C-alpha positions in Angstrom: 225.7 -22.8 52.7 225.2 -23.0 48.9 228.2 -24.0 46.7 230.6 -21.3 45.8 230.2 -20.1 42.2 232.8 -18.1 40.4 230.5 -15.7 38.6 230.4 -11.9 38.4 227.6 -9.8 37.0 228.7 -10.4 33.4 227.7 -14.1 33.8 224.1 -12.9 34.1 223.6 -9.8 32.0 223.5 -9.8 28.2 223.3 -6.0 27.9 222.9 -4.2 24.6 225.8 -1.8 25.1 225.0 0.5 22.1 221.3 0.8 23.2 222.3 1.7 26.8 224.9 4.2 25.5 222.2 6.1 23.9 219.9 6.0 26.9 219.4 8.2 29.9 221.4 6.2 32.4 224.1 8.8 33.0 223.3 11.5 35.6 226.7 13.1 35.9 227.7 15.7 33.4 231.4 14.8 33.2 232.5 14.4 29.5 234.8 11.6 30.6 231.8 9.6 31.9 229.7 10.4 28.8 232.6 9.5 26.5 233.3 6.1 28.1 229.8 5.0 28.9 229.8 2.2 26.4 233.1 1.0 27.7 231.9 0.9 31.3 228.8 -0.9 30.3 231.0 -3.7 29.1 231.5 -4.5 32.8 228.0 -5.9 32.7 228.1 -7.4 29.2 228.4 -10.8 27.7 230.1 -10.6 24.3 228.7 -13.7 22.6 225.2 -12.8 23.6 225.4 -9.5 21.6 226.1 -11.4 18.4 223.6 -14.1 18.9 220.9 -14.3 16.3 217.4 -13.2 17.2 215.1 -16.2 17.8 211.4 -16.3 17.2 209.6 -16.3 20.5 207.8 -19.4 21.6 204.0 -19.2 22.1 204.6 -19.6 25.9 208.3 -18.8 26.7 210.0 -21.4 28.9 211.0 -18.8 31.5 207.4 -17.6 31.7 206.2 -21.2 32.3 208.8 -21.6 35.1 207.8 -18.3 36.7 204.1 -19.3 36.7 205.1 -22.6 38.4 207.3 -20.9 40.9 204.7 -18.3 41.7 202.3 -21.2 42.3 204.6 -22.6 44.9 206.5 -25.1 42.8 210.3 -25.2 42.7 212.9 -23.6 44.9 214.6 -20.2 45.0 218.1 -20.9 43.7 220.5 -19.8 41.0 218.2 -21.1 38.3 215.8 -18.3 39.2 218.5 -15.8 38.3 218.9 -17.4 34.9 215.1 -17.2 34.4 215.2 -13.5 35.4 217.9 -12.8 32.8 215.7 -14.3 30.1 212.7 -12.3 31.3 214.6 -9.0 31.6 216.8 -9.1 28.6 215.1 -11.4 26.1 211.4 -10.9 26.9 211.5 -7.4 28.4 209.2 -8.6 31.2 210.4 -6.7 34.3 207.2 -7.5 36.1 207.6 -11.2 35.9 211.3 -10.9 37.0 210.2 -8.8 40.0 207.7 -11.5 40.9 210.5 -14.0 41.2 212.4 -11.6 43.5 209.3 -11.1 45.6 208.7 -14.8 45.9 212.3 -15.4 46.9 212.0 -12.8 49.6 208.9 -14.4 50.9 210.5 -17.8 51.0 213.5 -16.3 52.8 211.2 -15.1 55.6 208.9 -18.1 55.7 211.6 -20.8 55.4 214.4 -19.0 57.2 216.8 -19.3 54.2 218.9 -16.1 53.9 220.3 -17.3 50.5 216.8 -16.8 49.0 217.1 -13.1 49.9 220.5 -13.0 48.1 218.9 -14.4 45.0 216.2 -11.7 45.2 218.8 -9.0 45.6 220.7 -10.2 42.5 217.5 -10.2 40.5 216.7 -6.7 41.7 220.2 -5.6 40.6 219.5 -7.0 37.1 216.3 -5.1 36.8 217.9 -1.9 38.0 220.7 -2.2 35.4 218.1 -2.8 32.7 215.9 0.2 33.8 218.9 2.4 34.5 217.8 2.9 38.1 221.1 3.6 39.9 219.4 4.1 43.3 217.9 0.6 43.1 221.2 -0.8 41.9 223.0 0.7 44.9 220.4 -0.7 47.3 220.6 -4.2 45.8 224.4 -4.0 46.0 224.3 -3.0 49.6 221.9 -5.9 50.4 224.4 -8.3 48.8 227.3 -6.9 50.8 225.4 -7.1 54.0 223.6 -10.4 53.6 225.3 -12.7 51.0 226.9 -15.8 52.4 229.0 -16.5 49.2 232.1 -14.3 48.8 231.6 -13.9 45.0 228.2 -12.4 45.7 229.6 -10.0 48.2 232.2 -8.9 45.7 229.4 -8.5 43.1 227.6 -6.3 45.6 230.6 -4.0 45.9 230.8 -3.9 42.1 227.1 -2.9 41.8 227.6 -0.2 44.4 230.7 1.2 42.6 228.9 1.3 39.3 225.9 3.1 40.9 228.2 5.6 42.7 230.3 6.4 39.7 227.2 7.2 37.5 225.6 9.0 40.5 228.6 11.4 40.6 230.2 10.1 43.8 233.8 9.0 42.9 234.8 8.7 46.5 232.1 6.1 47.1 233.0 4.4 43.8 236.7 4.2 44.7 235.9 2.5 48.1 233.8 -0.2 46.5 236.0 -0.7 43.4 238.9 -1.3 45.7 236.9 -3.7 47.9 235.6 -5.6 44.8 239.1 -5.8 43.4 240.6 -7.1 46.6 238.0 -9.8 46.9 238.1 -11.0 43.3 241.9 -11.1 43.6 241.8 -13.2 46.7 239.2 -15.5 45.1 241.3 -15.7 41.9 238.4 -14.8 39.6 240.4 -13.5 36.6 237.3 -12.8 34.5 235.8 -10.6 37.1 239.0 -8.6 37.4 239.0 -8.1 33.6 235.4 -6.8 33.9 236.4 -4.4 36.7 239.3 -2.8 34.8 237.3 -0.4 32.6 235.3 0.8 35.6 238.6 1.4 37.5 240.2 3.2 34.6 237.4 5.6 34.2 237.2 6.3 37.9 241.0 7.0 37.9 240.4 9.5 35.0 237.7 11.3 37.0 239.9 11.4 40.1 242.8 12.9 38.1 240.4 15.5 36.6 239.2 16.5 40.1 242.8 16.9 41.3 243.5 19.2 38.4 240.8 21.6 39.3 
């Protein structure tokens, strides 16, 4: 089993909160959801990355070179592939290359009998889904993590992905179930940063539940 790593989705995703807040991610019509979209997206945000200066791109980005080598059969499917996917998705806007990493990891999971490779693929798929605002794909990736991940932190992340997708899909009951499960797991694992990230999602969900009760 791979070593336990205390990282939730914010460790991977340098989202541009303001850009997403102006996007088309939200499907539900609730004014509470619309009004707190930017806050909720902080669940998947790394603060320092938002303030980082823009760098001139290299002629051949490092992540792209690594992806080419990985696709050619070099290297292994591990947590470094997630880091490369982050660069491809959020710095280079290259969803296709990131998807290629996920596909390669899935193939290796089948050919080498390594379930953890499929977990890496699911995490990458979740990153792509967040970037493209595809809540159905995000929910599927979260469900795969919950069902297959061997590392508790990844299972908890899966519940968090599902909760995020359910909330923005207008299903607060589903969101509550998975928020509570993620919170219980992160509490047991003593991952304080993940609990902090979970708080705005939980607060907005509570507001929606109160709104429904008042109808």
